[in-house]
C-alpha positions as CSV (number, residue, x, y, z in Angstrom):
1,M,5.4,-304.5,-201.5
2,I,7.0,-302.3,-198.9
3,N,4.3,-301.8,-196.4
4,L,2.3,-303.8,-193.9
5,N,-1.2,-304.6,-195.2
6,K,-0.2,-303.8,-198.7
7,K,1.8,-305.3,-201.3
8,S,4.0,-303.2,-202.0
9,L,8.9,-304.2,-209.3
10,C,11.4,-307.4,-213.5
11,S,12.5,-309.8,-215.9
12,L,13.3,-313.4,-216.3
13,A,15.3,-315.5,-218.4
14,L,18.2,-317.8,-217.7
15,I,21.5,-319.4,-217.6
16,A,23.7,-322.4,-218.0
17,V,23.1,-325.9,-216.7
18,L,22.8,-327.3,-213.2
19,F,26.2,-328.8,-213.1
20,L,27.9,-329.1,-209.8
21,S,31.5,-328.8,-210.9
22,L,31.4,-325.2,-209.7
23,F,30.9,-326.7,-206.2
24,P,33.4,-329.6,-205.8
25,S,32.8,-329.8,-202.1
26,F,29.2,-330.9,-202.8
27,A,30.0,-333.4,-205.6
28,S,28.6,-336.3,-203.6
29,A,25.3,-334.6,-202.8
30,A,25.0,-333.6,-206.4
31,K,25.2,-337.1,-207.6
32,N,22.2,-338.1,-205.5
33,E,20.4,-334.9,-206.5
34,H,20.7,-335.6,-210.2
35,S,19.6,-339.2,-209.8
36,R,16.4,-338.0,-208.2
37,S,15.6,-334.9,-210.2
38,P,16.5,-334.2,-213.8
39,K,18.8,-331.2,-214.6
40,K,17.1,-328.2,-216.1
41,N,19.0,-325.1,-217.2
42,P,17.9,-321.9,-215.4
43,Q,16.4,-320.4,-218.5
44,A,14.1,-323.3,-218.9
45,Y,13.4,-323.4,-215.2
46,V,12.3,-319.8,-215.1
47,H,10.3,-320.2,-218.4
48,D,8.4,-323.1,-216.9
49,M,7.4,-321.0,-213.9
50,Q,5.3,-318.7,-216.1
51,P,2.9,-317.4,-214.9
52,G,3.2,-317.0,-211.2
53,W,1.0,-315.8,-208.3
54,N,1.7,-314.4,-204.8
55,L,0.0,-315.8,-201.7
56,G,0.2,-312.4,-200.1
57,N,-0.9,-311.2,-196.7
58,S,-1.1,-314.7,-195.2
59,L,2.1,-316.3,-193.9
60,D,3.8,-312.9,-194.4
61,A,1.3,-311.2,-192.1
62,V,2.8,-309.4,-189.1
63,G,0.9,-310.7,-186.1
64,A,0.0,-313.8,-184.2
65,D,-0.7,-316.0,-187.2
66,E,-1.5,-316.1,-190.9
67,T,-5.0,-314.5,-190.3
68,A,-3.6,-311.3,-188.7
69,W,-4.2,-309.2,-191.8
70,G,-7.7,-310.4,-192.5
71,N,-7.2,-313.4,-194.8
72,P,-8.5,-316.8,-193.8
73,R,-6.2,-319.8,-193.1
74,I,-4.6,-321.2,-196.3
75,T,-6.2,-324.4,-197.5
76,K,-5.1,-327.1,-199.8
77,A,-8.2,-326.4,-201.9
78,L,-7.0,-322.8,-202.4
79,I,-3.6,-324.0,-203.6
80,N,-5.2,-326.5,-206.0
81,Q,-7.5,-323.7,-207.3
82,I,-4.5,-321.5,-208.1
83,A,-3.1,-324.3,-210.2
84,A,-6.5,-324.8,-211.8
85,Q,-6.5,-321.1,-212.8
86,G,-3.5,-321.8,-215.0
87,Y,-0.7,-320.6,-212.7
88,K,2.6,-322.6,-212.8
89,S,4.3,-321.1,-209.9
90,I,3.5,-319.7,-206.5
91,R,5.5,-317.3,-204.3
92,I,4.7,-317.9,-200.6
93,P,6.0,-314.9,-198.6
94,V,6.9,-315.8,-195.1
95,T,7.5,-313.4,-192.2
96,W,9.4,-315.3,-189.4
97,N,9.8,-312.5,-186.8
98,N,6.9,-313.4,-184.4
99,H,8.0,-317.1,-184.5
100,I,11.7,-316.7,-183.7
101,G,13.1,-317.4,-180.3
102,I,15.7,-315.4,-178.5
103,G,19.4,-315.5,-179.3
104,P,21.9,-316.9,-179.7
105,N,20.0,-319.8,-181.3
106,Y,17.0,-317.9,-182.6
107,T,15.0,-321.1,-182.9
108,I,12.0,-321.0,-185.2
109,D,8.8,-322.3,-183.5
110,A,8.4,-325.9,-184.6
111,A,4.6,-325.5,-185.2
112,Y,5.2,-322.5,-187.5
113,M,7.9,-324.3,-189.5
114,D,5.6,-327.2,-189.8
115,R,2.9,-325.0,-191.1
116,V,5.1,-323.4,-193.7
117,Q,6.2,-326.8,-194.9
118,E,2.6,-328.0,-195.1
119,V,1.7,-325.2,-197.4
120,V,4.9,-325.7,-199.5
121,D,4.1,-329.4,-199.8
122,W,0.5,-328.7,-200.9
123,A,1.9,-326.4,-203.7
124,L,4.5,-328.9,-204.8
125,K,1.9,-331.7,-204.9
126,A,-0.2,-329.4,-207.1
127,D,2.8,-329.4,-209.5
128,L,3.6,-325.7,-208.9
129,Y,7.1,-324.2,-208.7
130,V,7.4,-322.7,-205.2
131,M,9.3,-319.8,-203.8
132,I,9.6,-319.1,-200.1
133,N,11.5,-316.2,-198.5
134,V,12.3,-314.0,-195.5
135,H,9.6,-311.4,-196.1
136,H,8.6,-308.5,-193.8
137,D,11.5,-309.3,-191.6
138,S,13.3,-307.0,-194.1
139,W,11.9,-303.8,-192.5
140,L,11.0,-305.3,-189.0
141,W,14.6,-306.1,-188.0
142,I,17.0,-306.6,-190.9
143,S,16.7,-302.9,-191.8
144,H,18.5,-302.1,-188.5
145,M,21.7,-303.9,-189.6
146,E,23.9,-300.8,-189.8
147,N,23.5,-300.1,-186.0
148,N,23.0,-303.6,-184.9
149,R,25.0,-305.7,-187.3
150,N,26.1,-308.6,-185.1
151,E,22.5,-309.4,-183.9
152,V,20.9,-309.0,-187.3
153,V,23.4,-311.1,-189.1
154,A,23.3,-313.8,-186.5
155,K,19.5,-313.9,-186.6
156,Y,19.4,-313.9,-190.4
157,N,21.9,-316.7,-190.6
158,A,20.0,-318.7,-188.0
159,V,16.7,-318.4,-189.9
160,W,18.3,-319.5,-193.2
161,T,20.2,-322.3,-191.5
162,Q,17.0,-323.8,-190.1
163,V,15.0,-323.3,-193.3
164,A,17.7,-324.7,-195.5
165,H,18.0,-327.8,-193.2
166,R,14.2,-328.3,-193.2
167,F,13.8,-328.3,-196.9
168,R,17.2,-329.7,-198.0
169,N,15.6,-332.8,-199.5
170,H,12.7,-331.1,-201.1
171,S,12.2,-331.1,-204.9
172,N,14.2,-328.4,-206.8
173,K,10.9,-327.0,-207.9
174,L,11.2,-325.2,-204.5
175,M,13.4,-322.2,-204.6
176,F,14.6,-319.8,-201.8
177,E,14.5,-316.0,-202.0
178,S,17.1,-314.5,-199.7
179,V,15.0,-311.5,-198.5
180,N,12.0,-309.6,-199.8
181,E,12.5,-305.9,-200.8
182,P,15.6,-305.6,-198.7
183,R,16.1,-302.1,-197.3
184,F,17.8,-300.4,-194.5
185,S,16.2,-297.0,-194.4
186,D,13.8,-298.1,-191.6
187,G,16.8,-298.6,-189.4
188,G,18.2,-295.2,-190.1
189,T,20.6,-296.0,-193.0
190,T,20.9,-293.0,-195.4
191,D,24.1,-293.9,-197.3
192,E,23.1,-296.1,-200.2
193,T,26.7,-297.3,-200.7
194,K,26.5,-298.7,-197.1
195,A,23.2,-300.3,-198.0
196,F,24.7,-302.0,-201.0
197,Q,27.5,-303.3,-198.8
198,M,25.1,-304.7,-196.2
199,L,22.9,-306.3,-198.8
200,D,25.9,-307.9,-200.5
201,E,26.9,-309.4,-197.2
202,L,23.5,-310.9,-196.6
203,H,23.3,-312.3,-200.1
204,V,26.7,-313.9,-199.8
205,S,25.9,-315.4,-196.3
206,F,22.6,-316.7,-197.6
207,H,24.3,-318.4,-200.5
208,Q,27.0,-320.0,-198.3
209,I,24.5,-321.3,-195.8
210,V,22.1,-322.9,-198.4
211,R,24.9,-324.4,-200.5
212,G,26.7,-325.6,-197.4
213,S,23.6,-327.5,-196.2
214,G,24.0,-330.0,-199.0
215,A,21.6,-332.5,-200.4
216,R,19.3,-330.8,-203.0
217,N,20.3,-327.4,-201.7
218,A,23.7,-327.9,-203.4
219,T,22.0,-326.9,-206.7
220,R,18.7,-325.5,-205.6
221,P,17.7,-322.3,-207.5
222,L,18.3,-319.2,-205.3
223,V,16.7,-315.9,-205.9
224,L,18.5,-312.6,-205.0
225,S,16.8,-309.2,-205.0
226,T,18.1,-305.7,-205.8
227,L,17.9,-303.1,-203.0
228,E,14.2,-302.6,-202.3
229,A,13.5,-304.9,-205.3
230,S,13.9,-301.7,-207.3
231,P,14.8,-302.0,-211.0
232,T,16.8,-298.8,-211.1
233,Q,20.0,-299.2,-213.0
234,E,22.4,-298.5,-210.1
235,R,20.7,-301.1,-207.9
236,M,20.6,-303.7,-210.7
237,N,24.3,-303.1,-211.3
238,E,25.1,-303.8,-207.7
239,L,23.1,-307.0,-207.7
240,Y,24.8,-308.1,-210.9
241,N,28.2,-307.6,-209.3
242,T,27.2,-309.7,-206.3
243,M,25.9,-312.5,-208.6
244,K,29.0,-312.4,-210.8
245,K,31.2,-312.7,-207.7
246,L,29.2,-315.8,-206.5
247,N,29.8,-317.5,-209.8
248,D,26.8,-319.8,-209.4
249,S,24.8,-320.8,-212.5
250,N,21.7,-321.5,-210.3
251,L,21.1,-317.9,-209.3
252,I,18.0,-315.9,-210.3
253,A,17.7,-312.1,-210.0
254,T,14.4,-310.6,-209.0
255,V,12.8,-307.1,-209.0
256,H,9.3,-305.8,-208.4
257,Y,7.2,-303.4,-210.5
258,Y,4.2,-301.4,-209.7
259,G,4.1,-299.1,-212.7
260,F,4.9,-295.5,-213.5
261,W,4.2,-293.8,-210.2
262,P,1.8,-291.0,-211.2
263,F,-0.4,-293.4,-213.2
264,S,-0.1,-296.1,-210.6
265,V,-1.6,-294.0,-207.8
266,N,-3.6,-291.6,-210.1
267,I,-1.9,-288.3,-209.4
268,A,-0.8,-285.3,-211.4
269,G,-3.5,-285.8,-214.0
270,Y,-2.2,-289.3,-215.1
271,T,-5.7,-290.8,-215.3
272,R,-5.0,-292.6,-218.6
273,F,-2.6,-295.3,-219.8
274,E,-0.6,-292.9,-222.0
275,T,2.8,-292.6,-223.5
276,D,4.8,-291.8,-220.3
277,T,3.3,-294.9,-218.6
278,R,4.0,-297.1,-221.5
279,N,7.5,-295.8,-221.9
280,D,8.3,-296.5,-218.3
281,I,7.4,-300.2,-218.9
282,D,9.6,-300.3,-222.0
283,Q,12.6,-298.6,-220.4
284,T,12.4,-300.5,-217.1
285,F,12.3,-303.9,-218.7
286,N,14.8,-303.1,-221.4
287,N,17.2,-302.2,-218.6
288,V,16.4,-305.4,-216.7
289,Y,16.9,-307.5,-219.8
290,N,20.2,-305.8,-220.7
291,T,21.6,-306.0,-217.1
292,F,20.7,-309.6,-216.4
293,I,19.1,-311.7,-219.1
294,A,21.4,-310.6,-222.0
295,R,24.3,-311.6,-219.7
296,G,23.0,-315.0,-218.9
297,I,21.2,-314.4,-215.6
298,P,17.5,-315.3,-215.4
299,V,15.1,-312.8,-213.8
300,I,11.7,-313.2,-212.0
301,L,9.3,-310.3,-211.7
302,G,8.5,-311.3,-208.1
303,E,5.6,-308.9,-207.7
304,Y,3.7,-306.7,-210.0
305,G,0.5,-304.6,-209.9
306,L,-0.5,-301.0,-209.3
307,L,0.3,-299.1,-206.1
308,G,-3.1,-297.6,-206.1
309,F,-4.5,-301.0,-205.3
310,D,-3.2,-300.5,-201.8
311,Q,-6.0,-298.0,-201.4
312,S,-8.6,-299.5,-203.8
313,T,-8.7,-301.3,-207.1
314,G,-11.0,-298.5,-208.2
315,V,-8.2,-295.9,-208.1
316,I,-7.5,-296.5,-211.8
317,E,-10.4,-296.5,-214.2
318,Q,-11.3,-300.0,-215.4
319,G,-10.4,-299.6,-219.1
320,E,-7.1,-297.8,-218.3
321,K,-6.2,-300.5,-215.8
322,L,-6.9,-303.2,-218.3
323,K,-4.7,-301.5,-220.9
324,F,-1.8,-301.3,-218.4
325,F,-2.0,-305.0,-217.6
326,E,-2.4,-306.0,-221.2
327,Y,0.7,-304.1,-222.3
328,L,2.8,-305.1,-219.3
329,T,2.2,-308.8,-219.7
330,Y,2.9,-308.4,-223.5
331,Y,6.2,-306.6,-222.9
332,L,7.3,-309.0,-220.2
333,K,6.7,-311.9,-222.6
334,Q,8.8,-310.1,-225.3
335,K,11.6,-310.0,-222.8
336,N,11.3,-313.6,-221.6
337,I,10.4,-312.4,-218.1
338,T,8.2,-314.6,-215.9
339,H,5.9,-312.6,-213.7
340,M,4.2,-313.2,-210.4
341,L,1.0,-311.3,-209.7
342,W,0.9,-309.7,-206.2
343,D,-2.4,-310.8,-204.6
344,N,-3.1,-309.8,-201.0
345,G,-6.6,-311.3,-201.2
346,Q,-8.2,-308.5,-203.3
347,H,-8.0,-310.4,-206.7
348,F,-8.6,-314.1,-206.2
349,K,-11.1,-314.7,-203.3
350,R,-9.6,-317.2,-200.8
351,T,-12.8,-319.1,-200.0
352,S,-15.1,-318.7,-202.9
353,F,-12.3,-319.2,-205.4
354,T,-13.6,-316.6,-207.8
355,W,-12.0,-313.5,-209.3
356,S,-13.1,-310.1,-207.9
357,D,-12.5,-308.7,-211.4
358,P,-12.9,-311.3,-214.1
359,E,-12.1,-308.8,-216.8
360,L,-8.7,-308.2,-215.3
361,Y,-8.0,-311.9,-214.9
362,N,-9.1,-312.6,-218.5
363,I,-6.8,-310.0,-220.0
364,M,-3.8,-311.2,-217.9
365,K,-4.5,-314.8,-218.8
366,A,-4.6,-313.9,-222.5
367,G,-1.3,-312.1,-222.0
368,W,0.4,-315.4,-221.0
369,S,0.3,-316.5,-224.7
370,G,-0.3,-313.3,-226.7
371,R,-1.8,-309.9,-227.0
372,S,-5.4,-308.7,-226.6
373,S,-7.2,-305.9,-228.4
374,T,-8.2,-302.9,-226.4
375,A,-9.8,-299.5,-227.1
376,D,-9.1,-295.8,-226.4
377,T,-11.8,-296.0,-223.7
378,D,-14.3,-298.5,-222.3
379,L,-16.8,-295.6,-221.5
380,V,-19.5,-294.5,-223.9
381,F,-21.4,-291.5,-222.5
382,V,-24.9,-290.4,-223.6
383,K,-26.0,-287.1,-221.9
384,K,-29.5,-286.5,-220.9
385,G,-31.3,-283.9,-223.0
386,A,-28.5,-283.8,-225.6
387,A,-29.0,-284.9,-229.2
388,I,-27.7,-288.5,-229.4
389,Q,-25.0,-288.8,-232.0
390,N,-22.8,-291.6,-233.4
391,K,-19.9,-292.4,-231.1
392,S,-16.6,-293.3,-232.7
393,I,-13.8,-294.9,-230.6
394,P,-10.3,-295.8,-231.8
395,L,-9.3,-299.5,-231.3
396,N,-5.9,-300.9,-230.5
397,L,-6.3,-304.1,-232.5
398,N,-2.8,-305.3,-231.8
399,G,-2.8,-307.4,-235.0
400,H,-6.2,-308.9,-234.4
401,T,-9.6,-308.7,-236.1
402,L,-13.0,-307.7,-234.7
403,T,-15.4,-310.7,-235.2
404,E,-18.6,-309.6,-233.4
405,V,-20.2,-307.3,-230.9
406,R,-22.9,-308.4,-228.5
407,T,-25.0,-306.9,-225.7
408,N,-26.7,-309.0,-223.2
409,G,-26.1,-312.0,-225.4
410,Q,-27.7,-310.4,-228.4
411,L,-25.6,-310.2,-231.6
412,L,-25.4,-306.6,-232.9
413,I,-25.7,-306.0,-236.6
414,A,-22.7,-304.6,-238.4
415,G,-23.6,-301.6,-240.6
416,Q,-26.7,-301.0,-238.6
417,D,-25.7,-301.0,-234.9
418,Y,-22.1,-300.2,-235.5
419,T,-19.5,-299.8,-238.2
420,L,-15.8,-300.5,-238.4
421,N,-13.6,-298.1,-240.3
422,G,-10.0,-299.1,-240.1
423,D,-9.0,-299.1,-236.4
424,A,-12.1,-297.2,-235.2
425,I,-15.5,-298.6,-234.2
426,T,-18.5,-296.4,-234.4
427,F,-21.7,-297.1,-232.4
428,T,-24.7,-295.6,-234.2
429,S,-27.1,-293.1,-232.6
430,S,-30.0,-295.4,-233.1
431,L,-28.3,-298.1,-231.1
432,L,-27.4,-295.7,-228.3
433,S,-30.9,-294.3,-228.3
434,R,-32.4,-297.7,-227.9
435,L,-30.0,-298.8,-225.2
436,T,-30.6,-295.6,-223.1
437,S,-34.3,-295.3,-223.6
438,S,-35.0,-296.2,-219.9
439,G,-33.7,-292.8,-218.9
440,Q,-32.0,-294.3,-215.9
441,F,-28.6,-292.8,-214.9
442,G,-25.6,-295.1,-214.9
443,V,-24.5,-298.1,-217.0
444,N,-27.4,-298.9,-219.3
445,A,-25.7,-301.6,-221.4
446,V,-22.4,-303.4,-221.8
447,L,-21.3,-303.9,-225.4
448,T,-18.8,-306.8,-225.7
449,A,-16.4,-306.7,-228.6
450,K,-14.9,-310.1,-229.5
451,F,-11.8,-310.6,-231.6
452,N,-10.2,-313.6,-233.3
453,R,-7.7,-313.8,-230.5
454,G,-7.2,-312.5,-227.0
455,A,-9.6,-311.3,-224.4
456,D,-12.9,-309.5,-225.1
457,W,-13.3,-305.8,-224.6
458,N,-16.3,-304.3,-222.9
459,F,-17.8,-300.9,-223.6
460,R,-20.1,-299.5,-220.9
461,V,-22.9,-297.3,-222.3
462,I,-23.6,-294.7,-219.6
463,F,-26.6,-292.4,-219.4
464,H,-25.6,-289.3,-217.4
465,D,-26.2,-285.7,-216.6
466,K,-24.0,-283.0,-215.0
467,P,-23.1,-284.0,-211.5
468,E,-24.5,-281.9,-208.6
469,L,-22.4,-280.9,-205.6
470,R,-24.0,-279.1,-202.6
471,N,-23.0,-276.9,-199.8
472,T,-21.9,-278.5,-196.6
473,Q,-19.9,-278.1,-193.4
474,G,-17.6,-280.3,-191.5
475,T,-14.2,-280.7,-190.0
476,T,-10.7,-281.6,-191.2
477,D,-11.2,-285.0,-189.7
478,S,-14.7,-285.6,-191.3
479,F,-15.7,-283.7,-194.4
480,S,-17.9,-285.0,-197.2
481,I,-19.4,-283.1,-200.1
482,P,-23.0,-284.3,-200.8
483,T,-23.0,-285.3,-204.5
484,T,-25.5,-286.5,-206.9
485,F,-23.3,-288.2,-209.6
486,N,-26.1,-288.6,-212.1
487,G,-24.4,-291.6,-213.6
488,D,-21.0,-289.9,-214.1
489,Q,-17.7,-291.1,-212.6
490,L,-15.0,-289.1,-211.0
491,A,-11.6,-289.1,-212.7
492,T,-9.5,-286.7,-210.6
493,M,-9.5,-283.6,-208.4
494,E,-7.5,-280.4,-208.6
495,A,-6.9,-278.1,-205.5
496,V,-5.4,-274.6,-205.8
497,Y,-5.4,-271.4,-203.7
498,P,-7.2,-268.4,-205.3
499,T,-4.0,-266.3,-204.7
500,G,-1.9,-268.9,-206.6
501,G,-0.2,-272.1,-205.8
502,N,-1.3,-275.7,-205.3
503,A,-3.1,-276.9,-202.2
504,G,-2.7,-280.1,-200.3
505,P,-0.1,-282.9,-200.3
506,Q,2.4,-283.1,-203.2
507,D,1.9,-279.4,-204.0
508,W,4.2,-279.7,-207.1
509,T,0.9,-280.6,-208.8
510,S,-2.6,-279.3,-208.6
511,F,-4.0,-282.8,-209.3
512,K,-4.3,-284.7,-206.0
513,E,-3.8,-288.4,-205.4
514,F,-7.0,-290.4,-205.8
515,E,-8.2,-292.2,-202.6
516,Y,-5.3,-290.8,-200.6
517,T,-6.7,-287.3,-200.5
518,F,-10.2,-287.7,-201.8
519,S,-12.6,-290.5,-202.5
520,P,-16.0,-290.7,-204.3
521,S,-18.7,-292.9,-202.8
522,Y,-21.3,-293.6,-205.5
523,S,-23.5,-295.7,-203.1
524,T,-23.8,-293.0,-200.4
525,G,-23.7,-290.0,-202.8
526,E,-20.6,-288.1,-201.5
527,I,-17.1,-287.1,-202.2
528,K,-14.9,-287.5,-199.1
529,L,-12.0,-285.2,-198.5
530,K,-9.6,-286.9,-196.2
531,P,-7.6,-285.7,-193.2
532,T,-4.4,-286.3,-195.3
533,F,-5.6,-283.6,-197.6
534,F,-6.4,-281.0,-195.0
535,N,-3.2,-281.7,-193.0
536,E,-1.4,-279.8,-195.8
537,V,-3.9,-277.1,-196.5
538,R,-3.5,-273.7,-195.0
539,D,-6.4,-271.7,-193.6
540,G,-8.4,-269.6,-196.0
541,E,-10.0,-270.4,-199.4
542,V,-9.3,-273.3,-201.6
543,I,-10.7,-273.9,-205.1
544,L,-11.4,-277.5,-206.1
545,K,-12.1,-278.7,-209.6
546,F,-13.6,-282.1,-210.0
547,H,-12.9,-283.7,-213.4
548,F,-15.4,-286.4,-214.4
549,W,-14.9,-289.1,-217.1
550,S,-17.7,-287.6,-219.2
551,G,-15.7,-284.5,-219.6
552,E,-17.6,-282.4,-217.0
553,V,-15.6,-280.2,-214.7
554,I,-17.2,-278.9,-211.6
555,T,-15.7,-276.1,-209.5
556,Y,-16.2,-276.1,-205.7
557,N,-15.0,-273.7,-203.0
558,L,-13.7,-274.5,-199.6
559,T,-13.0,-272.3,-196.6
560,K,-10.8,-273.7,-193.9
561,S,-10.5,-272.2,-190.5
562,G,-8.5,-274.3,-188.0
563,S,-10.3,-277.6,-187.9
564,S,-13.6,-276.2,-189.4
565,V,-14.3,-276.5,-193.1
566,T,-17.2,-275.0,-195.1
567,G,-17.9,-276.1,-198.7
568,N,-19.8,-274.0,-201.2
569,A,-21.0,-275.2,-204.6
570,S,-20.5,-273.0,-207.6
571,W,-23.4,-274.8,-209.2
572,E,-26.4,-275.7,-207.1
573,H,-29.3,-278.1,-207.8
574,P,-32.5,-276.0,-207.9
575,L,-34.8,-276.5,-205.0
């Protein structure tokens, strides 16, 4: 990704054979290379990398060492576990900045180079394809190239000269990526044409250095990124022009993808995986395919995920999140694009070797070979005091067949507990009454639907009542609304002024960004409004509307005066 402790967009396919006739000056090295490692055409090479995983926020961390951003030291056991999870390739982001000496030599600290090689060797021994790069150096110092060209280019060239030399005899299952998410805006560049010229210069220099270092580097696969790793058409066109100019059949294009932005961060009311979000996937990867793959250049989706994960994996509701990943992995497969999951430590735990969200892993894993069935929602709400009725939910079978439904290991009876009518499943009122008979708010049962292929789909049966928000006082730096959620879950929040207009950041929409401006805490019973929200709220009254997944909408009034904030509930819990 683009930021520090975050991971802050692709397609793959392929090309001709690894023949060195394009590089006559390296013919001798090529002979040795081919005797030690069989030729593989780039399309097959990239295909065999599927699927891939990012070792994020470790060697790329900005600080004293690989633990600077909170992850433990990388172990051989972790690398072996990644291979055991079914991954075929690993991207090892590396930030060199804190380990580079002064100019003119810019010597990389020997111990750090050794550590990078140690991790690379573990991955190769685990039979993984491996990608290493120049990572957060992109914004730390490379971004200043326009105003400091000579030093930046000299330093960049020195880094790649040393890295290329160190790994020149390594297996060609190791590939080099020139620079992660290259951008120059941090250094003050505002002219995108100038940015394209500078990136082209870096890519060409990188290519010359690696190819000129000989041995296996004469044909080693090299990965080149678009500006900011963005899959916009203009930026892909510029990369295509660079690659065409280099005329090297062992080049791979890369982009990153973190989804349709409003859905990816949960803003503007995009709480669901709907048409706009799906169409963004289609259009993005159709363009990637047509720009590169259809013209013989393989592509790797070097990172993918959701931007909201930078705040919390709970920004996007679970079922909507699963539908996004199911469709994305399906569509990438349709376009022959190998993908590499961005994981900064929040998905696969680095010491226990378990998945934080097994449902997410299962649906991604199923996507490596085919589709999974999903549903319109994974939430089944039963309201306290209301007559319990049958609940019908449309299924997205995706060509599969429902085989059974279980809860807590117990097989449910078709026709009695549920019915299937076409593409809709209906849970009977008798089943829902039985499952919520305890009267406890929250998830009372999980109904697991199994299909003849793909991952399972879980429905959560939730007993709830209308949430209760109470009066409170606080400051713009610390303001929380006491909330009794009564089993419900918050979907989004609107903020408007009573005189008209939207309040808070991104005032083009009344629906505010989840976690960035507000955050529910179910364990402590509160909804926090963050300083980032109040920073762009004027003094006076503000009307909030909290939208819950059950369909409840609660109005709440704020009054801001300087740094003081008073909250008044429109609906109070009786004393």
